[in-house]
C-alpha positions in Angstrom: 0.0 0.0 0.1 1.0 3.3 -1.0 1.9 5.9 1.5 -0.2 8.0 0.3 -2.8 5.6 1.3 -2.0 4.8 4.5 -2.2 8.4 5.4 -5.5 8.7 3.7 -6.7 5.4 5.9 -5.2 7.3 8.9 -7.2 10.7 8.3 -10.5 8.7 8.2 -9.9 6.7 11.2 -8.8 9.7 12.6 -12.0 11.4 11.4 -14.1 8.4 12.7 -13.0 8.9 16.1 -13.8 12.3 16.5 -17.5 11.6 15.2 -17.0 8.4 17.8 -16.1 10.6 20.4 -18.8 13.1 19.8 -21.6 10.3 19.9 -20.0 8.8 22.9 -20.2 12.2 24.7 -24.0 12.8 24.4 -24.4 9.3 24.9 -26.3 9.1 28.2 -28.8 12.5 27.2 -29.6 10.9 23.8 -30.5 7.9 25.6 -31.9 10.0 28.1 -34.4 11.6 26.0 -35.1 8.2 24.5 -36.7 7.5 27.9 -38.5 10.9 28.3 -40.2 9.8 24.7 -41.0 6.6 25.7 -42.9 7.7 28.8 -44.5 10.9 27.5 -45.9 8.8 24.3 -46.9 5.6 26.3 -48.9 8.4 28.7 -50.3 10.2 25.8 -51.3 6.8 23.8 -52.8 5.5 27.2 -54.4 8.7 27.9 -55.9 9.2 24.6 -56.9 6.2 23.5 -58.5 4.2 26.9 -55.9 1.4 25.8 -57.9 0.5 22.9 -54.8 -0.2 21.1 -53.5 -3.2 23.1 -50.2 -4.3 20.7 -49.2 -0.8 21.2 -49.5 -0.7 24.7 -48.0 -4.1 25.6 -44.8 -2.6 23.1 -45.0 0.7 25.2 -44.7 -1.3 28.5 -42.4 -4.0 27.1 -39.9 -1.2 26.2 -40.0 1.3 29.3 -39.4 -2.1 31.6 -36.4 -2.9 29.3 -35.2 0.7 29.1 -35.2 1.3 32.8 -33.8 -1.9 33.8 -30.9 -2.6 30.9 -30.7 0.8 28.6 -29.9 3.1 30.8 -27.7 1.0 33.2 -25.8 0.5 29.8 -25.6 -3.3 29.5 -26.4 -3.3 26.0 -26.0 -7.1 25.6 -28.8 -8.0 28.1 -30.6 -5.1 26.0 -30.6 -6.8 22.8 -31.4 -9.4 24.0 -33.8 -9.3 27.1 -33.5 -11.7 30.0 -35.6 -14.7 31.7 -39.3 -13.0 31.0 -38.3 -9.6 29.9 -37.9 -9.3 26.3 -35.2 -7.4 24.8 -35.0 -5.0 22.2 -34.4 -7.2 19.1 -37.9 -9.0 20.1 -40.3 -6.4 20.6 -38.5 -4.5 17.5 -39.1 -7.8 15.2 -42.5 -8.5 17.0 -43.6 -4.9 17.5 -42.4 -3.1 14.5 -45.3 -1.9 13.3 -46.1 0.4 16.9 -44.6 2.9 17.7 -42.9 1.6 20.6 -41.3 -1.1 18.4 -40.1 1.5 16.2 -38.2 3.3 18.9 -37.2 -0.2 20.1 -35.4 -0.3 16.5 -33.3 2.7 17.0 -32.4 1.6 20.6 -31.2 -1.6 19.4 -29.3 0.2 16.2 -27.2 2.1 19.3 -26.8 -0.5 21.3 -25.6 -2.7 18.5 -23.1 0.4 17.4 -22.1 0.3 21.4 -21.0 -3.6 21.2 -19.1 -2.5 18.1 -21.8 -4.8 15.6 -21.7 -2.2 13.2 -23.9 -3.8 10.4 -26.6 -4.9 12.7 -26.9 -1.2 13.8 -27.2 -0.2 10.6 -29.5 -2.8 9.5 -31.9 -1.8 13.0 -31.2 1.8 12.5 -31.8 1.9 8.4 -35.4 0.4 9.5 -36.2 3.0 12.4 -39.3 5.4 10.7 -37.6 9.0 11.1 -41.4 10.3 10.6 -42.0 10.9 14.4 -40.4 13.2 16.6 -38.0 15.5 15.3 -35.1 15.5 18.0 -35.2 10.9 18.2 -35.5 11.3 14.3 -31.7 13.5 13.9 -30.4 11.4 16.5 -31.2 8.3 14.8 -29.5 9.5 11.5 -26.5 10.9 13.0 -26.0 7.2 14.8 -26.7 5.9 10.8 -24.2 8.2 9.6 -21.7 7.1 12.2 -22.4 3.4 11.3 -22.0 3.7 8.1 -18.8 5.7 8.6 -17.4 3.2 10.6 -18.4 0.5 8.0 -16.3 2.8 5.4 -19.9 3.3 3.7 -18.3 6.9 3.5 -20.6 8.4 0.9 -23.5 7.3 2.5 -22.7 8.9 6.0 -22.2 12.1 4.4 -25.4 11.8 2.6 -26.9 10.9 5.9 -25.2 13.3 8.4 -26.5 16.2 6.1 -29.9 14.3 6.5 -29.5 14.4 10.0 -28.8 18.1 10.5 -32.3 18.7 8.4 -34.1 17.0 11.0 -32.9 19.4 14.0 -33.4 22.7 14.5 -30.5 22.9 17.3 -27.6 25.0 16.1 -24.8 23.1 17.6 -26.4 19.5 16.2 -27.0 21.0 13.3 -23.4 22.4 12.8 -21.7 19.3 14.2 -23.6 17.1 11.9 -22.3 19.0 8.9 -18.9 19.4 10.0 -18.8 15.5 10.4 -20.3 15.5 6.9 -17.1 17.8 6.0 -14.6 16.2 7.9 -15.3 12.7 5.9 -15.5 15.0 2.4 -11.9 16.8 3.4 -10.4 12.8 3.9 -11.8 11.8 0.5 -10.1 15.0 -1.4 -13.2 16.6 -1.9 -12.0 19.5 -0.4 -14.5 21.7 -2.5 -17.5 20.2 -1.9 -16.0 20.4 2.2 -15.5 24.0 1.9 -19.0 24.6 1.1 -20.1 22.7 3.8 -17.9 24.4 6.3 -18.8 27.8 5.2 -22.6 26.9 5.1 -22.3 26.2 8.7 -20.4 29.5 9.7 -22.9 31.0 7.9 -26.0 29.5 8.9 -25.2 28.4 12.9 -23.1 31.8 13.9 -24.3 30.5 18.3 -22.6 27.3 17.6 -20.0 26.9 19.7 -17.9 25.6 16.0 -18.6 29.0 15.4 -17.7 30.6 18.7 -14.3 31.9 19.1 -12.0 29.6 21.7 -10.1 30.5 25.3 -7.3 28.8 26.1 -5.2 29.8 28.7 -6.6 33.5 28.6 -5.6 33.6 24.7 -8.6 33.9 22.6 -8.1 32.2 19.0 -10.2 31.8 16.1 -13.4 29.8 16.1 -12.9 26.0 15.1 -14.8 26.4 11.7 -12.4 29.7 10.8 -9.7 27.5 10.7 -11.0 24.9 8.7 -12.5 27.5 6.2 -9.2 29.0 6.0 -7.0 25.9 5.3 -8.9 25.2 2.4 -9.0 28.5 1.1 -5.3 29.0 0.4 
């Protein structure tokens, strides 16, 4: 393998490490958000429909127990497979996939597979997740899927999915981060013009995002991270 090919592989791996670090940093918040969605959606359904949809109600019950027992504890293997009479995410997703709770189980199964390093399984469940529901969950699901594509070296799909994730949320920091991840991959693919366009879009559209804010290190104010990337590719 040539030195140039080796360097490109290292660059891509560095990009993936940054991306994985971001999702790991916010993993607890992501999981907590999903638990909140399950509780709120489950409560709403029970109230509005008066338990007239037994499959939905049962799926909500099973998922609620599993989330509290294993997912929040980050016991990913038991969360996926269950234990004793407690159904795991795989079973809930397969048996109740047509329900709202079953759909959430697909997303959670994808996240758990991702955390256990089973990228292709993670892609299968995250790609099957219906992102037409809650916007926050949809953006997080697409972000996780993009990370999986990147880890699986499906870089074009990763870029497209990061962009889709950005389009699903109104949170400037997340929009900027998702597009930035896409830009890093494009840059490592030597698609500098496309990467620069994304970096410039981040600076123009999300000025309040941390990526666009000046940094302070040891009392010294430095340029925003995004400015450094724009300057590098503008030369």
